[in-house]
C-alpha positions in Angstrom: 0.0 0.0 0.0 1.0 3.5 -0.7 1.5 5.5 2.5 -0.8 8.5 2.8 -3.2 7.5 0.0 -6.8 6.7 0.8 -7.7 2.9 0.6 -10.5 3.6 -1.9 -8.0 5.4 -4.3 -5.6 2.4 -3.9 -8.4 0.0 -4.7 -9.5 2.0 -7.8 -5.9 2.1 -9.0 -5.5 -1.6 -8.4 -8.8 -2.5 -10.2 -7.9 -0.3 -13.1 -4.5 -2.1 -13.4 -6.2 -5.5 -13.3 -8.8 -4.5 -16.0 -6.0 -3.0 -18.2 -4.1 -6.3 -18.0 -7.3 -8.4 -18.5 -10.3 -6.5 -19.7 -12.5 -9.6 -19.5 -11.7 -10.0 -15.7 -14.6 -10.8 -13.5 -15.5 -7.5 -11.9 -17.3 -9.1 -9.1 -14.2 -10.9 -8.0 -12.1 -7.7 -8.4 -14.3 -5.7 -6.2 -14.4 -8.5 -3.6 -10.7 -8.9 -3.6 -10.1 -5.1 -3.5 -12.4 -4.8 -0.6 -10.4 -7.3 1.4 -7.0 -6.3 0.2 -7.5 -2.6 1.0 -9.8 -3.2 4.0 -12.6 -1.1 2.5 -15.7 0.0 4.4 -19.1 -1.2 3.0 -19.7 2.3 1.7 -16.4 2.2 -0.2 -17.2 -1.2 -1.7 -20.6 0.1 -2.8 -18.9 3.0 -4.5 -16.7 0.6 -6.4 -19.7 -1.4 -7.6 -21.4 1.9 -8.8 -18.1 3.1 -10.4 -17.6 -0.2 -12.3 -21.2 -0.3 -13.4 -20.9 3.2 -14.9 -17.7 2.3 -16.6 -19.2 -0.8 -18.1 -22.3 1.1 -19.4 -20.2 3.8 -21.0 -18.0 1.3 -22.9 -21.1 -0.6 -24.2 -22.8 2.5 -25.6 
């Protein structure tokens, strides 16, 4: 973990890197793993779900 950086930012960065390496990655697993890896609160995990859903919708349009 990067010192001084909010866990949600670290999780977003990590998920972005995972999706860049493997665009077909299971987003459910990524959010679950990021939640545990970065010790996110339930509200942070919910934000990740919403963020990824918006990203997926924009790409499909």
